[in-house]
Backbone as a ProteinNet text record, in pm:
[ID]
protein_1_A
[PRIMARY]
XXXXXXXXXXXXXXXXXXXXXXXXXXXXXXXXXXXXXXXXXXXXXXXXXXXXXXXXXXXXXXXXXXXXXXXXXXXXXXXXXXXXXXXXXXXXXXXXXXXXXXXXXXXXXXXXXXXXXXXXXXXXXXXXXXXXXXXXXXXXXXXXXXXXXXXXXXXXXXXXXXXXXXXXXXXX
[TERTIARY]
84.5	0	88.5	51.5	129.3	110	219.8	206.2	141.2	83.8	17.2	119.9	87.6	174.3	205.8	245.8	283.7	420.2	455.8	587.5	702.1	685.3	789.1	799.1	685.5	686.2	749.9	719.8	778	928.7	971	1114.1	1182.7	1120	1175.8	1191	1093.8	1099.8	1217.7	1237.3	1348.6	1482.7	1494.5	1619.8	1648.2	1545.1	1562.4	1611.9	1554.8	1597.6	1743.9	1784.9	1924.5	2018	1974.7	2057.4	2073.7	1967.7	1976.9	2068.3	2066.8	2156.8	2302.8	2327.7	2463.7	2513.4	2418	2455.5	2492.2	2469.1	2508.1	2395	2272.5	2159.8	2130.8	2078.9	2042.1	1912.6	1894	1772.1	1642.6	1643.8	1522.7	1488.2	1588.4	1565.3	1524.9	1588.1	1553.1	1407.6	1368.3	1231	1132.3	1165.3	1075.9	1062.5	1173.7	1170.6	1098.3	1115.8	1055.9	912.3	877.2	739.9	715.7	816.4	802.6	847.5	834.8	880.5	1032	1097.1	1243.7	1290.6	1208.1	1246.4	1253.4	1168.4	1173.7	1307.1	1352	1479.2	1592.8	1590.4	1695.3	1689.2	1568.3	1552.6	1608	1580.3	1631.5	1784	1838.8	1983.4	2048.3	1987.4	2039.4	2026.4	1916.9	1896.9	2002.2	2038.3	2141.3	2276.9	2300.9	2428.7	2445	2336.9	2347.9	2326.9	2234.6	2198	2234.8	2279.3	2305	2175.1	2178.6	2057.9	1942.8	1972.2	1865.9	1775	1824.9	1744.5	1631.5	1639.9	1533.8	1462.1	1494.7	1427.5	1284.6	1199.2	1060	1055.4	971.7	956	815.5	797.1	662.2	568.6	444.6	345.4	320	316.2	290.7	144.5	118.5	-18.5	-23.8	-139.6	-158.6	-152.6	-86.9	-85.8	-226	-250	-381.5	-411.7	-536.3	-576.8	-588.3	-637.9	-662.8	-546.5	-479.7	-364.3	-408.1	-311.9	-341.5	-406.6	-358.9	-417.7	-562.5	-590.3	-727.3	-817.1	-761.4	-840.2	-886.3	-797.8	-838.1	-943.1	-929.2	-1030.9	-1164.3	-1156.4	-1279.1	-1349.7	-1274	-1335.9	-1403	-1339.4	-1400.2	-1530.4	-1531.6	-1654.1	-1764	-1726.8	-1825.3	-1883.8	-1800	-1848.2	-1946.6	-1933.7	-2027.4	-2166.6	-2175.1	-2304.7	-2329.7	-2420.4	-2451.6	-2526.1	-2606.6	-2679.3	-2582.9	-2475.4	-2376.2	-2304.4	-2302.7	-2238.8	-2336.1	-2461.6	-2556.9	-2662.5	-2674.5	-2776.4	-2899.2	-3016.9	-3140.8	-3162.4	-3096.3	-3104.3	-2963.6	-2953.8	-2823.9	-2769.9	-2808.7	-2766	-2652.4	-2537.9	-2427.2	-2444.7	-2438.6	-2439.3	-2310.5	-2274.2	-2151.4	-2155.3	-2267.3	-2269.3	-2251.4	-2307.9	-2292.2	-2146.8	-2083.6	-1943.2	-1856.6	-1883.1	-1806.8	-1824.4	-1945.7	-1972.1	-1896.7	-1895.6	-1824.3	-1674.5	-1619.8	-1476.3	-1440.6	-1525	-1496	-1511.1	-1616.6	-1640.3	-1529.6	-1492.1	-1400.1	-1252.2	-1215.5	-1073.7	-1037.6	-1138.4	-1111.8	-1065.6	-1096.4	-1056.3	-1181.3	-1179.2	-1295.8	-1282.5	-1372.1	-1376.9	-1501.9	-1490.2	-1608.3	-1685	-1816.4	-1902.7	-1871.3	-1835.5	-1808.5	-1684	-1596.3	-1472.5	-1483.8	-1590.9	-1609.4	-1619.6	-1685.6	-1698.7	-1563.2	-1470.5	-1335.5	-1263.4	-1278.3	-1216.3	-1270	-1401.8	-1462.6	-1417.9	-1405.5	-1358.7	-1216.7	-1131.2	-993.8	-991.2	-1092.7	-1102	-1163.3	-1206.9	-1265.5	-1416.4	-1479.5	-1625.2	-1683	-1801.1	-1867.7	-2007.5	-2061.6	-2196	-2300.1	-2389.5	-2496	-2628.3	-2729.9	-2863.9	-2938.2	-2990.8	-3057.3	-3185.7	-3212.9	-3336.4	-3451	-3553	-3667.5	-3759.8	-3770.9	-3855.4	-3934.7	-4058.2	-4143.3	-4091.7	-4103.1	-4060.4	-4144.9	-4272.6	-4364.5	-4348	-4255.3	-4237.9	-4211.6	-4285.9	-4272.7	-4211.8	-4082.4	-4010.1	-4063.8	-4099.1	-4150.8	-4283.9	-4372	-4501.2	-4482.1	-4387.8	-4360.3	-4308.5	-4215.2	-4160.6	-4270.9	-4354.2	-4462.5	-4557.6	-4595.7	-4687	-4623.4	-4495	-4428.5	-4414	-4391.3	-4367	-4491	-4593.6	-4713.3	-4832.1	-4871.5	-4990.8	-4968.8	-4855.7	-4831.8	-4829.8	-4764.6	-4761	-4901.6	-4992.5	-5129.4	-5214	-5192.3	-5280.5	-5225.1	-5099.3	-5045.7	-5107.2	-5112	-5184.4	-5102.6	-4970.5	-4891.5	-4904.5	-4930.8	-4948.7	-4815.5	-4818.7	-4695.8	-4630.2	-4501.7	-4427.4	-4488.2	-4501.5	-4553.8	-4705	-4775.1	-4921.3	-4960.2	-5078.9	-5127.6	-5166.7	-5140.7	-5178.4	-5319	-5385	-5520.2	-5508.4	-5615.1	-5612.9	-5598.3	-5633.6	-5623.1	-5478.2	-5389.8	-5251.2	-5162.3	-5217.5	-5134.4	-5144.2	-5040.7	-5040	-5119.8	-5186.4	-5260.9	-5170	-5181.1	-5100.6	-5148.3	-5058.6	-5099.1	-5132.5
-117.8	0	123.4	223	345.4	428.8	481.7	566.5	699.9	763.5	891.5	1003.2	1102.9	1218.8	1242.4	1365.3	1399	1335.8	1324.3	1269.3	1346.7	1478.4	1560.3	1529.1	1510.5	1476.2	1339.9	1245.7	1112.3	1115.4	1195.1	1209.7	1272	1372.6	1437.3	1335.2	1248	1143.8	1049.6	1010.1	921.3	989.2	1116.8	1190.5	1205	1228.8	1239.5	1106.5	996	864.5	840.4	880.4	861	946.3	1067.8	1153.6	1089.5	1030	962.8	840.4	770.3	656.3	702.4	817.9	871.7	911.3	947.9	982.8	858.9	741.6	618.5	543	587	516.7	387.2	289.7	161.3	177.2	97	106.6	93.5	12	-4.8	126.7	195.9	323.5	432.5	433.1	530.5	509.7	383.8	352.9	401.9	384.3	429.3	581.5	652	799.2	856.9	793.9	845.1	797.5	686.9	636.7	542.5	460.5	363.7	227	127.1	-6.8	-14	-96.1	-108.4	-156.7	-238	-287.9	-174.6	-73.3	42.3	114.1	132	199.8	121.1	-9.5	-92.4	-86.4	-82.3	-72.1	60.6	170.3	302	305.3	243.2	238.4	164.2	53	-23.7	54.9	129.9	208.8	317.5	380.1	483.9	421.9	304.4	236.9	202.7	159.7	117.2	230.8	326.4	430	570.9	585.8	719.1	781.5	912.2	978.9	977.2	958	949.4	830.7	730.8	612.6	637.4	746.5	776.2	907.4	969.6	1093.7	1065.4	1166	1153.4	1139.7	1050.4	1028.2	1071.5	1116.7	1155.2	1035.6	1063.4	956.3	895.9	763.6	701.4	720.9	706.6	717	791.6	786	852.2	1004.1	1075.5	1221.5	1279	1393.5	1457.1	1496.5	1478.8	1518.2	1670.6	1732.2	1875.9	1945.9	2033.4	2104.6	2197	2239.3	2323	2455.3	2516.4	2644	2624	2507.2	2478.6	2450.8	2392.3	2366.3	2497.8	2597.2	2726.1	2793.8	2779.9	2836	2763.8	2630.8	2552.9	2598.7	2620.2	2663.8	2800.9	2889.1	3020	3003.2	2911.9	2885	2829.1	2738.7	2679.8	2785.2	2877	2981.3	3076.1	3093.8	3179.9	3119.1	2986.6	2919.5	2846.9	2751.9	2669.8	2748.9	2845.7	2925.3	3008.1	3057.6	3134	3045.2	2914.6	2819.7	2772.6	2821.1	2787.9	2685.9	2650.1	2554.5	2629.8	2565.2	2635.2	2651.8	2573.1	2593.7	2614.8	2662.4	2692.3	2575.2	2454.5	2335.9	2267.9	2251.4	2179.2	2030.4	1951.3	1805.3	1754.5	1631.9	1575.4	1571.6	1532.3	1536	1677.3	1775.8	1914.3	1959.5	1927.2	1966.4	1897.7	1769.5	1697.3	1763.6	1807	1873.8	2005.7	2082.9	2210.9	2188.8	2087.8	2059.5	2022	1939.3	1898.4	2015.1	2094.9	2209.1	2313.3	2344.3	2455.8	2417.1	2296.8	2260.2	2145.1	2082.8	1974	1845.9	1831.8	1713.4	1634.5	1505.2	1421.2	1344.4	1369.9	1299.2	1212.8	1093.2	1012.1	1074.4	1070.7	1133.8	1082.4	955	897.4	955.5	1019	1073.9	1223.4	1285.8	1428.7	1456.9	1368.7	1389	1396.2	1311.4	1312	1442.2	1484.7	1609.1	1727.3	1732	1841	1836.3	1717.3	1703.2	1756.8	1729.4	1780.6	1933.4	1992.5	2138.5	2199.4	2112.7	2162	2174	2120.7	2125.3	1998.4	2008.6	1891.2	1881.2	1759.2	1744.5	1811.3	1881.4	1950.2	1911.7	1901.6	1875	2008.4	2051	2181.3	2179.4	2290.2	2303.3	2321.9	2242	2251.4	2360.1	2466.7	2578	2625.1	2663.1	2713.7	2849.2	2875.2	3004.3	3118.2	3087.8	3189.8	3216.5	3151.8	3160.8	3305.9	3351.9	3488.7	3481.4	3507.2	3492.9	3588.7	3709.5	3806.2	3760.3	3706.8	3658.9	3539.6	3453	3337.4	3384.8	3479	3530.7	3595.7	3676.2	3745.1	3644	3539.4	3438.4	3367	3328.9	3253.8	3337.2	3465.1	3548.3	3619	3634.2	3704.5	3609.1	3545.1	3461.5	3333.5	3268.3	3141	3156.1	3258.7	3277.7	3300	3355.9	3381.4	3254.2	3165.3	3049.4	2920.4	2915.5	2789.7	2758.9	2630.7	2587.6	2593.5	2595.4	2598.6	2735.3	2737.6	2867	2939	3070.1	3145.7	3107.8	3134.5	3099.8	3171.4	3099.7	3158.7	3149.2	3109	3100.1	2973.6	2976.4	2859	2750.7	2628.1	2514.4	2471.1	2409	2361.2	2237.4	2205.4	2093.8	1959.9	1954.9	1828.9	1793.4	1892.5	1864.2	1838.8	1846.2	1821.2	1676.3	1627.9	1487.9	1475.7	1365.1	1339.3	1265.9	1297.1	1229.5	1086.6	995.1	857.5	823
0	0	0	-79.6	-88.8	36.8	93.5	212.7	178.3	278.6	255.3	247.3	170.1	154.6	8.5	-20.7	-157.7	-188	-313.7	-346.5	-279.5	-268.4	-204.7	-55	11.2	153.7	176.8	89.5	103.8	79.9	-18.7	-43.6	77.7	137.3	256	368.6	385.1	487.5	461.7	335.1	301.7	327.8	290.2	312.8	462.5	539.6	685.1	742.2	692.2	737.8	701.7	583.2	542.5	626.9	661.7	747.9	885.4	937.1	1067.6	1059.7	946.7	928.7	927.5	862.8	857.5	996.1	1085.3	1223.1	1303.8	1246.9	1313.9	1382.9	1364.6	1426.2	1350.6	1421.3	1361.6	1280.6	1175.1	1092.9	1173.1	1277.9	1358.9	1429.2	1483.3	1552	1452.3	1335.2	1230.9	1189.1	1170.1	1129.8	1234.9	1362.7	1469.5	1468	1449.7	1450.6	1329.4	1215	1090.8	1074.4	1141.5	1133.7	1018	985.6	876.9	926.6	841.2	874.8	857.2	937.5	932.3	795.7	728.7	596.6	494.4	510.8	420.2	435	558	582.1	517.7	532.8	472.5	318.9	264.2	118.7	67.8	140.7	101.6	109.8	212.3	230.5	113.1	72.7	-40.8	-170.7	-187.8	-309.6	-320.5	-208.9	-210.6	-241.4	-187.7	-211.2	-359.7	-427.4	-567.4	-667.7	-636.8	-734.1	-690.1	-569.5	-517.1	-468.4	-443.9	-392.6	-491.9	-617.7	-719.1	-693.1	-621.9	-592.6	-495.2	-417.6	-320.3	-351.2	-462.9	-501.8	-546.8	-536.6	-580.3	-732	-777	-920.4	-960.8	-1083.4	-1125.1	-1119	-1082.9	-1071.1	-1208.8	-1217.1	-1347.1	-1386.7	-1511.7	-1560.1	-1690.6	-1749.1	-1876.9	-1858.3	-1949.9	-1938.9	-1958.2	-1900.7	-1909.6	-2053.8	-2093.3	-2227.9	-2237.3	-2131.8	-2131.8	-2063.1	-2134.3	-2078.6	-1965.6	-1883.8	-1767.7	-1809.9	-1917.9	-1961	-2007	-2067.1	-2109.5	-1989.4	-1885.3	-1764.1	-1700.6	-1696.3	-1638.3	-1724.9	-1857.4	-1947.6	-1931.4	-1912.8	-1892	-1765.1	-1660	-1534.9	-1551.9	-1625.3	-1652.5	-1730.9	-1827.3	-1903.9	-1813.7	-1724.1	-1633.9	-1540.1	-1494.8	-1404.4	-1472.2	-1603.9	-1676.9	-1683.5	-1672	-1674.1	-1804.2	-1797.4	-1914.1	-2021.1	-1978.9	-2078.1	-2162.2	-2099.8	-2175.5	-2276.9	-2251.9	-2344.6	-2451.9	-2448.4	-2553.7	-2517.6	-2390.5	-2348.4	-2298.7	-2302.7	-2269.7	-2119.7	-2034.5	-1889.7	-1835.9	-1712.5	-1654.2	-1572.6	-1606.3	-1534.2	-1609.8	-1540.7	-1601.2	-1576.2	-1679.7	-1667.7	-1731.1	-1700.3	-1758.2	-1911.3	-1972.6	-2118.9	-2175.3	-2107.2	-2153	-2140.8	-2029.6	-2010.3	-2115.3	-2142.6	-2245.2	-2381.8	-2409.7	-2538.1	-2547.9	-2440	-2439.6	-2457.2	-2390.7	-2401.8	-2545.3	-2606.6	-2744	-2841	-2821.8	-2909.6	-2896.8	-2774.2	-2747.9	-2764.1	-2715.5	-2712.3	-2806.1	-2867.9	-2960.5	-2892.9	-2763.7	-2687.8	-2654.4	-2687.2	-2665.1	-2533.9	-2440.8	-2312.7	-2309.8	-2252.9	-2229.7	-2113.5	-2120.3	-2019.8	-1878.3	-1866.5	-1734.7	-1668.7	-1745.5	-1689.8	-1657.2	-1697.5	-1672.2	-1522.9	-1449.4	-1304.7	-1236.2	-1275.9	-1217.9	-1254.1	-1378.8	-1423.5	-1343.2	-1325.6	-1248.7	-1103.1	-1047.9	-909.4	-896.3	-994.6	-993.4	-999.2	-1061.5	-1068.5	-941.9	-850.3	-725.8	-729.3	-832.4	-843.6	-783.3	-725.4	-669.8	-727.9	-734.9	-790.9	-701.9	-762.2	-689.3	-752.3	-667.9	-717.2	-716.9	-831.3	-833.8	-751	-683.3	-606.7	-706.5	-692.2	-782.5	-730.2	-801.6	-761.6	-882.9	-855.8	-963.7	-1010.1	-1138.6	-1192.5	-1136.2	-1102.6	-1053.8	-903.9	-839.1	-693.4	-651.3	-549.7	-498.3	-358.5	-348.4	-221.5	-114.4	-152.1	-53.5	3.6	-78.7	-30.3	62.9	32.4	119.2	254.2	253.6	379	463.3	397.8	468	531.4	457	510.5	629.2	618.2	725.4	852.5	839.1	956.8	1011.2	931.2	978.5	993.5	883.9	887.6	967.9	948.1	1014.4	1165.9	1217.1	1362.6	1417.9	1337	1381.5	1380.9	1284.7	1270.8	1331.2	1368.2	1421.9	1557.8	1593.6	1712.5	1840	1831.4	1954.2	2019.7	2152.9	2220.6	2234.9	2247.8	2267.6	2400.1	2414.5	2536.1	2656.3	2768.7	2891.8	2905.4	2802.1	2810.9	2887.5	2951.4	3026	2928.3	2967	2884.9	2923.1	2832.5	2863.2	2953.9	3021.2	3114.2	3042.5	2916.2	2840.6	2809.1	2815.3	2778.2	2898.9	3021.7	3140.8	3180.9	3245.7	3291	3419.6	3435.1	3557.8	3654.2	3780.7	3882.1	3901	3942.1	3958.4	4098.8
[MASK]
++++++++++++++++++++++++++++++++++++++++++++++++++++++++++++++++++++++++++++++++++++++++++++++++++++++++++++++++++++++++++++++++++++++++++++++++++++++++++++++++++++++++++++

């Protein structure tokens, strides 16, 4: 299992372990201080012996290179912030198929719809469910009803008022 931390943090941990080894500490003690298994310390020591410090340096993460360049990602985020209607859709709701269409139209890069969610997550976006509200909704009328009419018609008595005898407990 891969340890937690960025490649730079892991490299720093390995370098610290090697410095402690140079001070004359045993691999078991170095492992305890650095927070790793003793076998890792021995593996790092062997890598330095055979390859030099390059053997414990951070390496780029393997994997397929990104289809969308960094400059295009920032442009995509700006497009998303403008809204779906600004991109030519009839509602302002972004969906994965819509984002895939915009990416292909604007940048010429074809993404499968199933991978758009990961791309958006990398940009710091999270899935949201739109609130379903009627277009005719009058927020002021709702507020007025909740604060004026509702307090008048609700059945719970105001604080400090006497309760009716039907709502009190009878002694046993």
